[in-house]
N, C-alpha and C positions, 0 to 999 in steps of 0.2 A: 535482582530487582533493580530497575533503573531508577535513577534519582528523579524526584518530582521536578518538573520544570514549570516555573511560574511565569506567566506572561501578563503584561499590563493590559494587552488587548485580548478580548475574548476570542477564543478559537473560532467561534461561529462567525465573528467579524472578519477574521483572516480568511476563512473559507469563502466568504461571499464578496470579497473585494472585486470590483468591476475590472477584471483583467481579461485580456484576450490571449489566446495561444499565439506564439510567434515561432517562425522558422528563422533560425540564425545559422551563420556559418559555424561549423564545429571547430573547437580547438584541434590543432593538428594531431595531437596525441590521441584524442577521442575519435577523430575521423578515421585514423588507422585502426584503432581497436574495434570500432563499431561498423566500419565499412561504409563510409559516406560522409559528405560534407553538410548535408541539410539536416540540422538538428532541431527537433521540436522542443520548445519550452512550453510545457502544458500549463494548466491552471488547476488549482485545488478542486474546482467544481467539475472539471473533466474527469479527474481521478475519482471523485465521489460518484459520478454517474456510472462509471464502470464497476465500482465496488458494490453499488446497489443492485447490480445485475447478477451477482454471485448467488446462485440458489442454495438453499439449505441442503446440507449433506455434500456440498462441493467446495472446492478450494480453487484459488488461482495463485499465480506467482507474480512477482514484480516484473519479471521479464515479459510475461504474457500481456500485462497491462501496458508496458512500454511498447511492445510490438503492435498492439491494437491501435494505440494512439498514433504511432508513426504512420501506420497504414491509412488511418482515417484522414490524416492531414498531409499525406503525400510527402512525408519526410523520410530520410534514410534511417533515422533512429530518434528515440526520445531521450532527452537529457536524464541520465541516471540520478544525478544529484538532486535536481528539482523534483523529480518523481518521488524520491524518498522523503524529501521535506514536505511535499504536498500530501503524501499518504499519511504522514504524521499529523498534519493539520486536520485531515478528514477524521482520523481516529480520535484526536482530542476533542474536536467539535461534536462527534458522536457521543462521547462520554459526557460532555456538557449537556447535550440534549437529554441523555438518559437521566442525569442528575436533576433536570428540570421536569422530569416526569413523562417525557416523550417515549413512546414504545417503539415506534418505527424508525430505527436508526440504521445507517449503513453498516453492514456486517464486515467491518474492516478486519476483524480477527480471522477471517477466512482467507486473507492474503498472507502467504508464506514466502520465505526466501526461495530462490530457484532450486535449492537442494532440499526443500521441505522444512527448513528450520524456522523457528519462531522468532519474532521481532522484539528485541529488548527495548526498542525505543517507543513501542506502543504504550498507551496509558496502563499503568499497573505492571509494566514490564512483562517478562515471559510468563510469570505466574498467572496473571490475569488472562492473557491470550490462551494459555494452557487450559485454564478453567472453562473459558467460553467454548473452546473446541471440544473438550471432554463432555461438556453439557450437551453438545450436538452429536456425541457418539464417536468422535475420533479418538484413536489411541495415540497417546503422546509418549515417545520413547527418548532416552538420552542419546545424544550424538556427541561423543567425546566426553570431556569432563565438565564443560560449562554450557553446552548447547542442548536444546531439545528440538525434536522434529516430529512431524506427523508420520506415523508408521504407514508405509505403502502409499505415501501422498500422491504418487503418480496415478493411482487408480481413481482418485477423487478430483484430479485437476482438470479444469475446463478453461477454455478461452472465453472471455467475456465480450 
């Protein structure tokens, strides 16, 4: 279970900051790894828009989200660091909305690692994501000693 992270600023406020996506020169190490110089710095709202598109019974991966955003913005790749941070903001804001009684929240729990593993940085850690996915009919199995993954996740994975 991940440690609870308290923030002075509400997650929903972080989500809705008036930011615009930017294309920046990639650090050399990342340019070599990801194959290009034009790196997209997305926004939390861009991530949320894609997460909202994941249908019930389906999953997507962080890689697919990054690829979609890069293609939409004519970048070589999307920054992996900010994508992860902004996905966390989407998840935390969704749980804030749930706590306030909103029912229609982005299904962030349907985003898994590129190998089908669950995300320990989501609200409630792996246990909560595991429960949400099991409630939707996914089978969760151990991957090694400390990780969990969706069984046969490839069968359910879609591009958003």
